[in-house]
C-alpha positions as CSV (number, residue, x, y, z in Angstrom):
1,X,-39.9,11.0,59.0
2,X,-39.5,8.4,53.5
3,X,-35.0,3.0,46.5
4,X,-34.9,2.1,43.4
5,X,-32.6,2.3,40.8
6,X,-33.2,4.5,38.0
7,X,-32.0,5.5,34.4
8,X,-30.1,8.6,35.8
9,X,-27.7,6.7,37.7
10,X,-29.2,7.6,41.0
11,X,-30.8,5.7,43.8
12,X,-34.2,7.5,45.7
13,X,-33.9,7.6,48.8
14,X,-36.6,7.4,51.4
15,X,-37.1,11.1,51.4
16,X,-36.5,11.7,48.2
17,X,-32.7,12.7,48.1
18,X,-30.5,11.0,45.9
19,X,-27.1,8.9,45.8
20,X,-24.8,7.8,43.4
21,X,-25.0,4.2,42.3
22,X,-22.0,4.1,40.0
23,X,-18.5,5.9,41.1
24,X,-17.1,8.5,38.8
25,X,-13.3,9.3,37.9
26,X,-13.6,11.8,40.8
27,X,-14.7,9.5,43.5
28,X,-11.9,7.1,42.3
29,X,-9.3,9.9,42.7
30,X,-11.0,11.6,45.7
31,X,-8.5,10.8,49.0
32,X,-10.6,8.4,51.1
33,X,-10.5,5.9,54.1
34,X,-11.1,2.9,52.1
35,X,-9.8,2.2,48.2
36,X,-12.7,3.2,47.0
37,X,-15.7,5.6,47.7
38,X,-18.4,3.7,49.5
39,X,-21.5,3.3,47.3
40,X,-25.1,3.2,48.6
41,X,-25.8,1.2,45.0
42,X,-29.2,-0.6,44.2
43,X,-30.6,-1.6,47.8
44,X,-34.0,-2.0,47.5
45,X,-34.0,-3.5,51.1
46,X,-33.4,0.0,52.1
47,X,-37.4,1.3,51.4
48,X,-38.7,-1.9,51.4
49,X,-38.6,-2.1,55.1
50,X,-40.3,1.0,55.4
51,X,-43.6,-0.6,54.2
52,X,-43.2,-3.4,56.9
53,X,-42.3,-0.2,59.5
54,X,-45.5,1.9,58.4
55,X,-47.7,-1.8,59.1
56,X,-47.7,-1.5,63.0
57,X,-48.2,2.4,63.2
58,X,-51.1,2.8,60.9
59,X,-52.6,-0.6,62.5
60,X,-52.1,0.9,66.1
61,X,-53.8,4.5,64.6
62,X,-56.4,1.9,63.8
63,X,-57.5,1.1,67.5
64,X,-54.8,-2.3,67.3
65,X,-53.9,-1.3,71.3
66,X,-51.9,-4.1,71.5
67,X,-49.1,-3.2,69.6
68,X,-48.4,-0.9,72.5
69,X,-44.8,-0.2,71.3
70,X,-46.0,1.2,67.6
71,X,-43.6,3.9,68.6
72,X,-40.7,1.7,67.8
73,X,-41.3,1.7,63.7
74,X,-40.6,6.1,64.2
75,X,-36.9,5.1,65.7
76,X,-35.9,3.1,62.9
77,X,-37.2,5.6,60.4
78,X,-35.1,8.3,62.1
79,X,-31.8,6.5,62.5
80,X,-32.4,5.2,58.4
81,X,-32.9,9.0,57.7
82,X,-29.9,10.0,59.1
83,X,-27.8,7.5,57.6
84,X,-29.5,7.9,53.6
85,X,-29.1,12.4,54.1
86,X,-25.5,11.5,55.6
87,X,-24.6,9.3,52.9
88,X,-25.8,11.4,50.0
89,X,-24.3,14.5,51.2
90,X,-20.8,13.0,52.3
91,X,-20.9,11.3,48.7
92,X,-21.5,14.4,47.7
93,X,-18.6,16.1,49.1
94,X,-16.5,13.2,48.1
95,X,-17.2,13.6,44.3
96,X,-16.7,17.1,44.1
97,X,-15.3,19.0,47.2
98,X,-18.4,20.7,48.0
99,X,-22.1,20.4,49.0
100,X,-24.3,22.4,47.8
101,X,-26.9,23.2,50.3
102,X,-29.6,25.3,48.1
103,X,-30.0,22.3,46.1
104,X,-30.5,20.1,48.7
105,X,-33.0,22.1,50.7
106,X,-34.9,22.3,47.0
107,X,-34.8,18.8,46.6
108,X,-36.3,17.9,50.3
109,X,-38.8,20.8,49.5
110,X,-39.9,19.0,46.0
111,X,-40.1,15.8,47.7
112,X,-42.0,16.7,50.9
113,X,-44.0,19.6,50.4
114,X,-46.8,18.1,47.6
115,X,-47.8,15.4,49.5
116,X,-48.1,17.7,52.8
117,X,-49.8,20.3,51.0
118,X,-52.4,18.1,49.5
119,X,-53.3,16.7,52.6
120,X,-53.7,20.1,54.3
121,X,-55.7,21.2,51.7
122,X,-58.0,17.9,51.2
123,X,-58.3,18.2,55.2
124,X,-59.9,22.0,54.3
125,X,-61.9,20.6,51.9
126,X,-63.4,18.2,54.8
127,X,-63.5,20.7,57.2
128,X,-65.4,23.4,55.3
129,X,-68.3,20.7,54.6
130,X,-68.3,18.7,57.6
131,X,-68.4,20.3,61.6
132,X,-65.8,19.3,63.3
133,X,-65.8,20.5,67.3
134,X,-62.8,22.8,68.0
135,X,-61.7,23.3,64.4
136,X,-59.5,26.7,65.3
137,X,-56.8,24.1,67.3
138,X,-57.6,20.5,65.9
139,X,-57.7,21.4,62.2
140,X,-56.0,25.0,61.5
141,X,-53.8,25.0,64.2
142,X,-52.9,21.7,63.5
143,X,-52.5,22.1,59.6
144,X,-50.7,25.4,60.7
145,X,-48.1,23.5,62.8
146,X,-47.8,20.9,59.9
147,X,-46.8,22.9,57.3
148,X,-44.1,24.9,59.6
149,X,-42.9,21.8,61.2
150,X,-43.6,22.5,64.7
151,X,-42.9,19.7,67.2
152,X,-43.0,21.6,70.4
153,X,-46.5,22.4,70.5
154,X,-47.2,18.5,70.8
155,X,-44.2,18.5,73.2
156,X,-45.8,21.1,75.7
157,X,-49.2,19.5,75.7
158,X,-50.7,22.2,73.4
159,X,-52.1,19.6,71.2
160,X,-52.6,16.3,73.0
161,X,-52.1,13.3,70.9
162,X,-55.2,12.1,69.1
163,X,-57.4,15.4,69.2
164,X,-55.2,17.1,66.4
165,X,-55.8,15.8,62.5
166,X,-52.3,16.3,61.7
167,X,-50.3,15.7,65.0
168,X,-48.7,12.7,63.3
169,X,-46.5,15.4,61.5
170,X,-44.3,15.8,65.0
171,X,-41.7,13.2,63.8
172,X,-41.9,15.2,60.6
173,X,-41.0,18.5,62.2
174,X,-38.1,16.7,64.1
175,X,-36.2,15.7,60.9
176,X,-36.9,18.6,59.2
177,X,-35.4,21.1,61.6
178,X,-32.6,18.6,62.1
179,X,-31.5,18.6,58.7
180,X,-31.6,22.7,58.7
181,X,-28.9,22.2,60.8
182,X,-27.2,19.3,60.0
183,X,-26.9,19.7,56.4
184,X,-24.9,23.2,57.2
185,X,-22.9,21.6,59.9
186,X,-21.3,18.8,57.7
187,X,-20.9,21.5,55.3
188,X,-18.9,23.3,57.2
189,X,-17.3,20.5,58.9
190,X,-15.7,18.6,55.9
191,X,-14.5,21.6,54.5
192,X,-12.8,22.8,57.3
193,X,-12.0,20.0,59.2
194,X,-12.6,17.1,56.7
195,X,-14.2,14.1,58.4
196,X,-13.2,14.1,61.7
197,X,-15.3,17.4,63.2
198,X,-18.4,15.7,61.6
199,X,-17.6,12.6,63.2
200,X,-17.5,14.6,66.3
201,X,-20.5,16.6,66.0
202,X,-22.1,13.1,65.3
203,X,-20.7,12.0,68.9
204,X,-21.6,15.2,70.9
205,X,-24.9,15.4,69.4
206,X,-25.9,12.2,70.7
207,X,-24.2,12.6,74.0
208,X,-26.3,16.0,74.3
209,X,-29.6,14.7,73.3
210,X,-29.6,11.4,74.7
211,X,-28.0,13.3,78.1
212,X,-31.0,15.9,78.0
213,X,-33.7,13.4,77.5
214,X,-32.6,11.7,80.4
215,X,-31.6,14.8,82.7
216,X,-35.6,15.7,82.1
217,X,-36.5,12.7,83.5
218,X,-34.4,12.0,86.3
219,X,-34.8,15.3,87.5
220,X,-38.7,15.6,87.2
221,X,-40.5,15.5,90.6
222,X,-43.1,12.3,89.8
223,X,-43.3,10.6,85.9
224,X,-46.5,12.6,84.5
225,X,-47.5,12.6,81.3
226,X,-46.2,16.3,80.6
227,X,-42.8,15.0,81.5
228,X,-43.5,11.7,78.9
229,X,-44.4,14.3,76.5
230,X,-41.8,16.8,76.8
231,X,-39.5,13.8,76.2
232,X,-41.1,12.0,73.7
233,X,-42.3,14.3,71.1
234,X,-39.2,17.1,70.7
235,X,-36.9,18.1,68.9
236,X,-34.0,18.3,71.2
237,X,-34.8,15.1,73.3
238,X,-35.2,12.9,70.0
239,X,-32.2,13.8,67.6
240,X,-29.9,11.4,68.9
241,X,-31.4,8.6,66.6
242,X,-30.9,10.7,63.8
243,X,-27.0,11.6,64.9
244,X,-26.4,8.1,65.5
245,X,-27.7,6.9,61.8
246,X,-25.6,10.6,60.4
247,X,-22.5,8.2,62.1
248,X,-23.6,5.3,60.6
249,X,-23.3,7.9,57.5
250,X,-19.9,8.9,57.6
251,X,-18.8,5.2,58.4
252,X,-20.4,4.0,55.4
253,X,-18.7,6.5,53.2
254,X,-15.4,6.3,55.0
255,X,-15.1,2.9,53.6
256,X,-15.5,1.1,56.7
257,X,-18.7,-0.9,55.6
258,X,-17.0,-2.5,52.7
259,X,-15.1,-5.9,52.0
260,X,-16.0,-7.2,55.3
261,X,-15.0,-10.8,56.3
262,X,-17.1,-13.6,56.2
263,X,-17.2,-14.5,59.6
264,X,-17.5,-10.5,60.6
265,X,-20.8,-10.8,58.3
266,X,-21.9,-14.0,60.4
267,X,-21.4,-11.9,63.4
268,X,-23.4,-9.0,61.9
269,X,-26.5,-11.0,60.7
270,X,-26.4,-12.7,64.1
271,X,-26.9,-9.3,65.5
272,X,-29.8,-8.0,63.1
273,X,-31.8,-11.4,64.1
274,X,-31.4,-10.7,67.8
275,X,-32.1,-6.8,67.0
276,X,-35.0,-7.9,65.1
277,X,-36.2,-9.8,67.4
278,X,-35.7,-7.2,70.1
279,X,-37.8,-4.3,68.3
280,X,-40.7,-7.0,67.9
281,X,-40.6,-7.6,71.7
282,X,-40.9,-3.9,72.1
283,X,-43.6,-3.7,69.7
284,X,-45.8,-5.5,71.8
285,X,-44.4,-4.8,75.3
286,X,-43.2,-1.1,76.2
287,X,-46.1,1.4,75.9
288,X,-45.1,4.9,74.7
289,X,-46.2,6.2,78.5
290,X,-43.6,3.8,80.2
291,X,-40.9,6.0,82.0
292,X,-38.3,3.5,80.8
293,X,-39.3,4.4,77.3
294,X,-36.7,7.8,77.3
295,X,-34.0,5.8,79.5
296,X,-33.8,2.6,78.0
297,X,-36.2,1.7,75.4
298,X,-35.4,4.3,72.8
299,X,-31.6,3.9,73.4
300,X,-32.3,-0.1,72.7
301,X,-34.5,0.3,70.0
302,X,-32.2,3.1,68.2
303,X,-28.6,0.5,68.4
304,X,-31.0,-1.9,67.2
305,X,-32.0,-0.2,64.5
306,X,-28.4,0.8,63.7
307,X,-27.7,-2.8,63.6
308,X,-30.0,-3.9,61.2
309,X,-29.3,-1.6,59.1
310,X,-25.5,-2.6,59.2
311,X,-26.9,-5.9,57.9
312,X,-28.7,-4.6,54.8
313,X,-25.5,-3.4,53.5
314,X,-23.0,-5.5,54.7
315,X,-25.0,-8.5,53.3
316,X,-26.5,-7.2,50.3
317,X,-27.2,-11.2,49.3
318,X,-28.7,-12.3,52.4
319,X,-32.1,-13.9,52.9
320,X,-33.4,-11.1,55.0
321,X,-31.9,-8.8,52.6
322,X,-34.0,-10.1,49.6
323,X,-37.1,-10.7,51.7
324,X,-37.4,-7.4,52.6
325,X,-36.2,-5.9,48.9
326,X,-38.9,-7.9,47.2
327,X,-40.7,-5.2,44.9
328,X,-44.3,-4.8,46.3
329,X,-42.6,-3.9,49.1
330,X,-40.5,-1.5,47.9
331,X,-43.7,-0.2,45.7
332,X,-45.4,0.2,49.4
333,X,-42.2,1.3,50.8
334,X,-42.0,4.6,48.0
335,X,-45.4,5.6,49.3
336,X,-45.0,5.6,53.2
337,X,-44.4,9.2,53.5
338,X,-47.5,10.1,51.9
339,X,-49.5,7.2,53.8
340,X,-48.3,8.6,57.0
341,X,-49.4,12.0,56.3
342,X,-52.7,11.3,54.8
343,X,-53.9,7.8,57.0
344,X,-54.0,9.7,60.3
345,X,-56.5,12.8,59.4
346,X,-58.5,9.9,58.1
347,X,-59.1,7.8,60.8
348,X,-59.5,11.1,63.1
349,X,-62.5,11.7,60.7
350,X,-63.8,8.3,60.4
351,X,-64.1,7.0,63.7
352,X,-66.5,5.3,66.4
353,X,-66.3,9.3,68.3
354,X,-67.8,10.6,64.9
355,X,-69.7,7.6,63.0
356,X,-72.1,5.1,64.5
357,X,-70.5,1.7,62.3
358,X,-69.5,-1.4,63.2
359,X,-65.6,-1.5,63.6
360,X,-65.1,-3.5,60.4
361,X,-67.2,-1.0,58.2
362,X,-64.9,1.6,59.8
363,X,-61.8,0.0,59.1
364,X,-63.2,-0.4,55.2
365,X,-64.2,2.7,54.8
366,X,-61.0,3.9,56.2
367,X,-59.1,2.5,53.6
368,X,-61.1,2.7,51.0
369,X,-60.1,6.5,51.3
370,X,-56.5,6.3,52.1
371,X,-55.3,3.7,49.7
372,X,-56.7,5.7,46.8
373,X,-55.3,9.2,47.6
374,X,-51.7,7.9,48.1
375,X,-51.7,5.9,44.8
376,X,-53.0,8.9,43.1
377,X,-50.9,11.3,44.6
378,X,-47.3,9.0,44.0
379,X,-48.5,8.0,40.1
380,X,-50.0,11.6,39.7
381,X,-47.7,14.0,41.6
382,X,-44.4,12.1,43.6
383,X,-42.9,10.3,40.8
384,X,-43.5,12.9,37.7
385,X,-42.1,15.5,40.3
386,X,-39.4,13.4,41.2
387,X,-38.5,13.0,37.7
388,X,-38.5,16.6,37.0
389,X,-36.3,16.6,40.3
390,X,-33.6,14.5,38.9
391,X,-32.9,16.7,35.6
392,X,-33.2,20.0,37.7
393,X,-32.1,20.1,41.0
394,X,-29.5,16.9,40.9
395,X,-26.4,17.1,43.1
396,X,-23.2,19.1,41.1
397,X,-21.4,16.7,39.8
398,X,-17.8,16.5,39.2
399,X,-17.9,17.7,35.6
400,X,-19.1,20.9,36.6
401,X,-17.9,21.1,40.2
402,X,-14.4,22.0,41.6
403,X,-12.1,19.1,42.3
404,X,-12.4,17.6,44.8
405,X,-10.8,18.7,47.9
406,X,-6.9,17.6,49.0
């Protein structure tokens, strides 16, 4: 599993990619199913929502066990990530007729690796001075797994949750493995089959991933922790949420989220309210160990997430969009990637099992460590690198790329 208008005319997405703000002449000349290409523009709600989603995740890891469905924000992150990345790649193809995979992967590396490497280095420093039981697995094994984006280590119970220091990185591994494949597939699909093949790929991905997850659960002799871990943590059983986001990105860049009638927007608003209520209910009611999770609640949460994202797009002046897009939430939303990375190892290091302090003292110490690291990383490392990246690794423009494909 990470939007503000920039002077360069781009919008920084939650995971550090960039999409155009204003259509160019090539945009207007490029063929599309609508009168003008979709422009993601300045939509701060898509960043602000990440701040709200991170609250139950961090709270649950801080022992707020009442939030037994704290897995549901990750589902939203998957769908949102697929939507933003596909929108960026498809928009680049609309402008130029091509997708630069080299620049795409380089941009992601510049955005994602510095905070990850920083977290691993800080963890190594901690382990050098503090004794950690079973450090080869819990520190070094976890660190290698995180750096190489491995989720199957946890899916096959080689690293039970809450034991290792970097096990939260399983969701990041699912995303990165997905984009390693999806960006190339989308390039081929748009180059040789226009958008139809891309649509087929997303539908096939949703069906295969969800079907595989369901098959594993239904054919297992018993519902056990091993089965639950297999379907919850692995790339092949969780990619359907990302594919759904990709489908949404194709729909948007195909011009199908533009110029909706007021009545239709009202229906979407109502559906978003219902979807939000459903996700809140899941948050307090459906634990990660429930057998119904992979069969029912993961699909429900994916659909609800997609509806809420559509609401943010088609109702840019809606009350919910304005509230979620306030500057304070956008600021925190920009930092959620590093919050996700840093908070978990700190929580494991400072826990009731490692110190004998009262719980309220533990929580104060945890956040006193996490917040300065996250803020320093954002202002001293991430923002400067993102500014450099916008100049050095910007997607090819119509000026230096070939004309759009017919």
